[in-house]
SESEDREN-402531 format. One record per residue (C-alpha): residue number from 1; residue in one letter; chain; y, z, x. Coordinates in nm, 2 decimals, padded with zeros to 4 digits, always signed. Example, Ala and Ser with C-alpha at 12.3 -4.5 7.8 and 13.67 -1.06 7.14 Angstrom:
2
1|A|A|-00.45|+00.78|+01.23;
2|S|A|-00.11|+00.71|+01.37;
END
This chain:
331
1|M|A|+07.61|+07.53|+11.37;
2|K|A|+07.35|+07.49|+11.10;
3|T|A|+07.43|+07.52|+10.73;
4|R|A|+07.19|+07.81|+10.70;
5|D|A|+07.38|+08.00|+10.99;
6|V|A|+07.71|+07.93|+10.82;
7|L|A|+07.59|+08.07|+10.49;
8|F|A|+07.43|+08.37|+10.66;
9|A|A|+07.76|+08.45|+10.83;
10|Y|A|+07.95|+08.40|+10.51;
11|W|A|+07.74|+08.65|+10.32;
12|R|A|+07.80|+08.91|+10.60;
13|W|A|+08.17|+08.90|+10.54;
14|P|A|+08.33|+09.17|+10.32;
15|A|A|+08.34|+09.08|+09.95;
16|I|A|+08.72|+09.05|+09.94;
17|I|A|+08.71|+08.80|+10.23;
18|R|A|+08.43|+08.60|+10.07;
19|L|A|+08.63|+08.58|+09.74;
20|F|A|+08.95|+08.47|+09.92;
21|A|A|+08.75|+08.20|+10.11;
22|A|A|+08.59|+08.08|+09.79;
23|A|A|+08.92|+08.08|+09.60;
24|S|A|+09.10|+07.89|+09.89;
25|A|A|+08.82|+07.64|+09.91;
26|T|A|+08.82|+07.58|+09.54;
27|I|A|+09.20|+07.52|+09.53;
28|V|A|+09.19|+07.28|+09.83;
29|L|A|+08.89|+07.09|+09.69;
30|F|A|+09.05|+07.04|+09.35;
31|G|A|+09.38|+06.96|+09.50;
32|A|A|+09.23|+06.68|+09.71;
33|L|A|+09.01|+06.57|+09.41;
34|M|A|+09.32|+06.52|+09.19;
35|R|A|+09.49|+06.32|+09.46;
36|L|A|+09.19|+06.09|+09.45;
37|I|A|+09.16|+06.07|+09.07;
38|E|A|+09.53|+06.03|+08.99;
39|P|A|+09.72|+05.91|+09.30;
40|E|A|+10.02|+05.81|+09.10;
41|T|A|+10.06|+06.15|+08.94;
42|F|A|+09.96|+06.35|+09.25;
43|R|A|+10.15|+06.17|+09.52;
44|T|A|+10.03|+06.41|+09.80;
45|V|A|+09.74|+06.64|+09.85;
46|F|A|+09.99|+06.93|+09.85;
47|D|A|+10.10|+06.82|+09.50;
48|G|A|+09.73|+06.86|+09.40;
49|I|A|+09.70|+07.20|+09.57;
50|W|A|+10.02|+07.32|+09.40;
51|W|A|+09.88|+07.21|+09.06;
52|A|A|+09.55|+07.37|+09.13;
53|I|A|+09.71|+07.70|+09.22;
54|V|A|+09.93|+07.72|+08.91;
55|T|A|+09.64|+07.61|+08.69;
56|A|A|+09.38|+07.85|+08.82;
57|A|A|+09.63|+08.13|+08.81;
58|T|A|+09.70|+08.04|+08.44;
59|I|A|+10.07|+08.01|+08.51;
60|G|A|+10.09|+07.64|+08.40;
61|Y|A|+10.45|+07.53|+08.49;
62|G|A|+10.37|+07.19|+08.35;
63|D|A|+10.57|+07.00|+08.62;
64|I|A|+10.26|+06.81|+08.72;
65|V|A|+09.98|+06.74|+08.47;
66|P|A|+09.68|+06.51|+08.47;
67|K|A|+09.71|+06.21|+08.25;
68|T|A|+09.36|+06.05|+08.27;
69|V|A|+09.04|+06.16|+08.11;
70|A|A|+08.88|+06.22|+08.45;
71|G|A|+09.18|+06.43|+08.55;
72|K|A|+09.17|+06.64|+08.24;
73|I|A|+08.79|+06.70|+08.28;
74|A|A|+08.86|+06.81|+08.64;
75|A|A|+09.13|+07.05|+08.50;
76|I|A|+08.88|+07.19|+08.25;
77|V|A|+08.63|+07.26|+08.53;
78|L|A|+08.90|+07.42|+08.75;
79|I|A|+09.01|+07.65|+08.46;
80|A|A|+08.66|+07.76|+08.39;
81|L|A|+08.56|+07.80|+08.76;
82|G|A|+08.88|+07.88|+08.95;
83|T|A|+09.03|+08.13|+08.70;
84|G|A|+08.72|+08.35|+08.73;
85|I|A|+08.73|+08.34|+09.11;
86|L|A|+09.10|+08.42|+09.13;
87|T|A|+09.07|+08.70|+08.88;
88|A|A|+08.78|+08.85|+09.07;
89|Y|A|+08.98|+08.82|+09.40;
90|F|A|+09.29|+08.99|+09.26;
91|A|A|+09.07|+09.26|+09.10;
92|S|A|+08.90|+09.32|+09.44;
93|V|A|+09.24|+09.35|+09.61;
94|S|A|+09.36|+09.60|+09.35;
95|A|A|+09.04|+09.80|+09.38;
96|A|A|+09.06|+09.80|+09.76;
97|A|A|+09.42|+09.92|+09.75;
98|A|A|+09.33|+10.19|+09.50;
99|T|A|+09.03|+10.30|+09.71;
100|Q|A|+09.24|+10.32|+10.02;
101|A|A|+09.51|+10.52|+09.84;
102|T|A|+09.25|+10.76|+09.71;
103|A|A|+09.10|+10.79|+10.06;
104|R|A|+09.44|+10.88|+10.20;
105|T|A|+09.52|+11.13|+09.93;
106|S|A|+09.18|+11.30|+09.95;
107|G|A|+09.19|+11.32|+10.33;
108|R|A|+08.90|+11.08|+10.41;
109|F|A|+09.11|+10.81|+10.59;
110|E|A|+09.10|+10.84|+10.97;
111|Y|A|+09.42|+10.83|+11.17;
112|R|A|+09.46|+10.56|+11.43;
113|D|A|+09.81|+10.59|+11.59;
114|Q|A|+09.88|+10.79|+11.90;
115|D|A|+10.13|+11.04|+12.05;
116|H|A|+10.12|+11.24|+11.72;
117|A|A|+10.13|+11.61|+11.64;
118|I|A|+09.83|+11.77|+11.47;
119|V|A|+09.89|+12.07|+11.25;
120|V|A|+09.58|+12.28|+11.16;
121|G|A|+09.58|+12.49|+10.85;
122|W|A|+09.77|+12.46|+10.52;
123|N|A|+09.99|+12.76|+10.45;
124|E|A|+10.36|+12.84|+10.40;
125|R|A|+10.43|+12.83|+10.77;
126|A|A|+10.27|+12.49|+10.81;
127|R|A|+10.46|+12.37|+10.51;
128|E|A|+10.80|+12.48|+10.66;
129|V|A|+10.71|+12.33|+11.00;
130|L|A|+10.62|+11.99|+10.85;
131|L|A|+10.92|+11.98|+10.61;
132|R|A|+11.17|+12.08|+10.88;
133|L|A|+11.04|+11.85|+11.16;
134|A|A|+11.00|+11.56|+10.92;
135|R|A|+11.37|+11.58|+10.85;
136|R|A|+11.48|+11.65|+11.20;
137|E|A|+11.23|+11.45|+11.40;
138|P|A|+11.15|+11.14|+11.19;
139|S|A|+11.01|+10.96|+11.49;
140|L|A|+10.74|+11.22|+11.54;
141|R|A|+10.42|+11.15|+11.34;
142|F|A|+10.21|+11.43|+11.20;
143|V|A|+09.85|+11.48|+11.09;
144|L|A|+09.76|+11.78|+10.88;
145|I|A|+09.40|+11.91|+10.89;
146|D|A|+09.28|+12.16|+10.63;
147|A|A|+08.96|+12.23|+10.44;
148|T|A|+09.10|+12.44|+10.16;
149|V|A|+09.33|+12.21|+09.96;
150|P|A|+09.17|+11.95|+09.73;
151|S|A|+09.41|+11.67|+09.81;
152|H|A|+09.72|+11.59|+10.02;
153|P|A|+09.96|+11.89|+09.97;
154|L|A|+10.27|+11.69|+10.08;
155|P|A|+10.23|+11.34|+09.94;
156|D|A|+10.60|+11.26|+09.95;
157|V|A|+10.64|+11.35|+10.32;
158|P|A|+10.52|+11.11|+10.60;
159|V|A|+10.22|+11.33|+10.70;
160|H|A|+09.87|+11.20|+10.73;
161|F|A|+09.61|+11.43|+10.57;
162|I|A|+09.26|+11.49|+10.70;
163|K|A|+09.03|+11.71|+10.49;
164|G|A|+08.78|+11.92|+10.68;
165|S|A|+08.73|+12.20|+10.93;
166|A|A|+08.93|+12.15|+11.25;
167|G|A|+08.65|+12.32|+11.44;
168|D|A|+08.43|+12.02|+11.37;
169|D|A|+08.44|+11.75|+11.64;
170|A|A|+08.41|+11.47|+11.38;
171|V|A|+08.71|+11.60|+11.19;
172|L|A|+08.92|+11.62|+11.51;
173|E|A|+08.81|+11.27|+11.61;
174|K|A|+08.91|+11.15|+11.26;
175|A|A|+09.26|+11.29|+11.34;
176|N|A|+09.25|+11.10|+11.67;
177|I|A|+09.27|+11.42|+11.88;
178|Q|A|+09.20|+11.21|+12.19;
179|K|A|+09.54|+11.04|+12.16;
180|A|A|+09.74|+11.34|+12.02;
181|R|A|+10.04|+11.47|+12.20;
182|F|A|+10.07|+11.82|+12.03;
183|L|A|+09.84|+12.05|+11.85;
184|L|A|+09.96|+12.34|+11.64;
185|I|A|+09.69|+12.58|+11.51;
186|T|A|+09.81|+12.82|+11.24;
187|A|A|+09.63|+13.13|+11.14;
188|N|A|+09.43|+13.13|+10.82;
189|P|A|+09.60|+13.36|+10.57;
190|H|A|+09.28|+13.39|+10.36;
191|K|A|+09.09|+13.57|+10.63;
192|A|A|+09.12|+13.91|+10.81;
193|E|A|+09.33|+13.89|+11.12;
194|A|A|+09.05|+13.92|+11.38;
195|E|A|+08.85|+13.65|+11.19;
196|A|A|+09.15|+13.42|+11.17;
197|D|A|+09.21|+13.46|+11.54;
198|K|A|+08.84|+13.38|+11.61;
199|D|A|+08.86|+13.06|+11.40;
200|A|A|+09.19|+12.95|+11.58;
201|I|A|+09.03|+13.00|+11.92;
202|V|A|+08.71|+12.81|+11.82;
203|T|A|+08.94|+12.52|+11.70;
204|L|A|+09.13|+12.53|+12.02;
205|L|A|+08.81|+12.51|+12.23;
206|A|A|+08.69|+12.21|+12.03;
207|A|A|+09.02|+12.03|+12.06;
208|K|A|+09.06|+12.10|+12.43;
209|S|A|+08.71|+11.97|+12.50;
210|L|A|+08.80|+11.64|+12.33;
211|N|A|+09.15|+11.62|+12.48;
212|P|A|+09.23|+11.86|+12.77;
213|S|A|+09.58|+11.72|+12.81;
214|V|A|+09.70|+11.79|+12.45;
215|Y|A|+09.98|+12.06|+12.44;
216|A|A|+09.82|+12.33|+12.23;
217|I|A|+10.03|+12.59|+12.04;
218|V|A|+09.82|+12.86|+11.87;
219|E|A|+09.93|+13.13|+11.62;
220|I|A|+09.75|+13.46|+11.71;
221|L|A|+09.77|+13.77|+11.49;
222|T|A|+09.62|+14.04|+11.70;
223|A|A|+09.75|+14.13|+12.05;
224|R|A|+09.40|+14.17|+12.20;
225|N|A|+09.32|+13.80|+12.13;
226|V|A|+09.63|+13.66|+12.31;
227|A|A|+09.46|+13.66|+12.65;
228|N|A|+09.15|+13.50|+12.49;
229|A|A|+09.37|+13.22|+12.35;
230|F|A|+09.51|+13.15|+12.69;
231|R|A|+09.16|+13.15|+12.84;
232|A|A|+09.06|+12.90|+12.58;
233|G|A|+09.33|+12.66|+12.70;
234|A|A|+09.64|+12.75|+12.49;
235|D|A|+09.96|+12.62|+12.64;
236|E|A|+10.17|+12.85|+12.42;
237|V|A|+10.08|+13.14|+12.19;
238|I|A|+10.29|+13.25|+11.90;
239|E|A|+10.23|+13.62|+11.81;
240|T|A|+10.34|+13.62|+11.45;
241|N|A|+10.30|+13.99|+11.39;
242|L|A|+10.49|+14.07|+11.71;
243|L|A|+10.79|+13.86|+11.59;
244|A|A|+10.78|+14.01|+11.25;
245|S|A|+10.76|+14.37|+11.39;
246|F|A|+11.06|+14.30|+11.62;
247|A|A|+11.27|+14.19|+11.32;
248|M|A|+11.17|+14.49|+11.12;
249|A|A|+11.24|+14.74|+11.40;
250|A|A|+11.57|+14.57|+11.47;
251|S|A|+11.67|+14.60|+11.11;
252|L|A|+11.58|+14.97|+11.10;
253|R|A|+11.80|+15.03|+11.40;
254|S|A|+12.08|+14.80|+11.28;
255|P|A|+12.05|+14.71|+10.91;
256|G|A|+12.11|+14.34|+10.85;
257|V|A|+11.97|+14.21|+11.18;
258|A|A|+11.67|+14.05|+11.01;
259|G|A|+11.89|+13.87|+10.76;
260|A|A|+12.12|+13.74|+11.03;
261|L|A|+11.82|+13.63|+11.24;
262|T|A|+11.68|+13.44|+10.94;
263|A|A|+12.01|+13.28|+10.86;
264|M|A|+12.05|+13.16|+11.22;
265|L|A|+11.69|+13.02|+11.23;
266|S|A|+11.74|+12.85|+10.90;
267|R|A|+12.02|+12.64|+11.04;
268|S|A|+11.76|+12.40|+11.19;
269|G|A|+11.92|+12.11|+11.01;
270|T|A|+12.23|+12.14|+11.23;
271|Q|A|+12.13|+12.36|+11.52;
272|T|A|+11.80|+12.45|+11.69;
273|L|A|+11.66|+12.67|+11.96;
274|S|A|+11.56|+12.48|+12.27;
275|L|A|+11.46|+12.52|+12.63;
276|L|A|+11.69|+12.31|+12.86;
277|E|A|+11.63|+12.20|+13.22;
278|P|A|+11.95|+12.30|+13.41;
279|D|A|+12.15|+12.02|+13.58;
280|A|A|+12.14|+12.00|+13.96;
281|E|A|+12.49|+12.13|+13.97;
282|C|A|+12.38|+12.45|+13.79;
283|I|A|+12.13|+12.55|+14.07;
284|G|A|+12.27|+12.84|+14.26;
285|Q|A|+12.54|+12.92|+14.01;
286|T|A|+12.54|+13.24|+13.80;
287|F|A|+12.42|+13.24|+13.44;
288|H|A|+12.77|+13.34|+13.33;
289|D|A|+12.92|+13.03|+13.49;
290|V|A|+12.65|+12.80|+13.35;
291|Q|A|+12.71|+12.96|+13.00;
292|Q|A|+13.08|+12.87|+13.02;
293|R|A|+13.00|+12.51|+13.12;
294|L|A|+12.76|+12.46|+12.84;
295|L|A|+13.00|+12.60|+12.58;
296|G|A|+13.22|+12.30|+12.65;
297|R|A|+12.92|+12.09|+12.52;
298|H|A|+12.88|+12.32|+12.21;
299|I|A|+12.56|+12.47|+12.36;
300|T|A|+12.52|+12.84|+12.35;
301|A|A|+12.29|+12.96|+12.64;
302|L|A|+12.12|+13.29|+12.54;
303|A|A|+11.90|+13.36|+12.84;
304|V|A|+11.73|+13.23|+13.15;
305|V|A|+11.35|+13.17|+13.13;
306|C|A|+11.23|+13.22|+13.48;
307|A|A|+11.00|+12.97|+13.66;
308|D|A|+10.69|+13.18|+13.58;
309|N|A|+10.76|+13.12|+13.20;
310|R|A|+10.70|+13.49|+13.13;
311|T|A|+11.01|+13.66|+13.26;
312|V|A|+11.35|+13.63|+13.08;
313|S|A|+11.68|+13.73|+13.22;
314|V|A|+12.01|+13.78|+13.04;
315|S|A|+12.21|+13.92|+13.34;
316|P|A|+12.54|+13.73|+13.38;
317|Q|A|+12.51|+13.75|+13.76;
318|R|A|+12.15|+13.60|+13.77;
319|L|A|+12.15|+13.30|+13.99;
320|I|A|+11.99|+12.99|+13.85;
321|E|A|+11.69|+12.88|+14.06;
322|E|A|+11.46|+12.58|+14.08;
323|G|A|+11.21|+12.58|+13.79;
324|D|A|+11.43|+12.80|+13.56;
325|R|A|+11.50|+12.69|+13.21;
326|L|A|+11.78|+12.78|+12.97;
327|F|A|+11.70|+12.93|+12.63;
328|A|A|+11.98|+12.80|+12.41;
329|I|A|+12.11|+12.70|+12.07;
330|V|A|+12.19|+12.33|+12.07;
331|P|A|+12.35|+12.11|+11.81;
END
């Protein structure tokens, strides 16, 4: 390879790599030079390199020092030349680290891992979801997408932040939607319910077009948009207003139900609601018998979710069938 080609390739490298290469070459060159100038003082090339490092870094241990005039002149040149190169290199490293940290905090740094969960929208619900799952599922990685907050809203929680509109393909690609496992779209609390639902469905369509296999959970506020969300590809729809209305109505009929429900749900640090696949031995048995078996494992079965995923049975005599799942509180 010609010298011109080598120099051209060198100047195409990033500045921090060029500085590292220049600093390394300077250290090795002066280390070898001192071995030639004072072989009795610098018994190996490594001794010369060691001396060059501590000299250029202005540490100066003094364990090895040049004794001849030529050696001292070489040391002066190294101090004048090498110190500037090393200083520039360490300054570039610090600047690169600061730039990367700023990019992460401001949401400009793309996410490159896979099998992660993407949460769209920053609100109180998203905050609780991220805090709870970060404590209970530390192995699951999260990416938060939001366009309203100026910087990372949870800097102390292992959550990657992407700033932007999740309806934009470029933003979803920056969150690596193609390799995501879950997608949770929360409703925008700053918009009217119908408008928030429309934005959620548009985001869902954009995400499903980039990754049809991602498991998408969508928060919908108006009942008339639930069907639209399923048509857009939602795997699961959470009707927030319906859940809240149920708790309110239950408390009116029996005061205290909402508080008890909140207390039960807030025990997610020790117990959680889950859908369980019944064991082969459970198939053909009554729900009551399966409940008793599970109690021995400290699992409380609340209902049977039928194979169609839309019918729920609490009848004790209901026989467990293939495809059924058990809605339960598990430790």
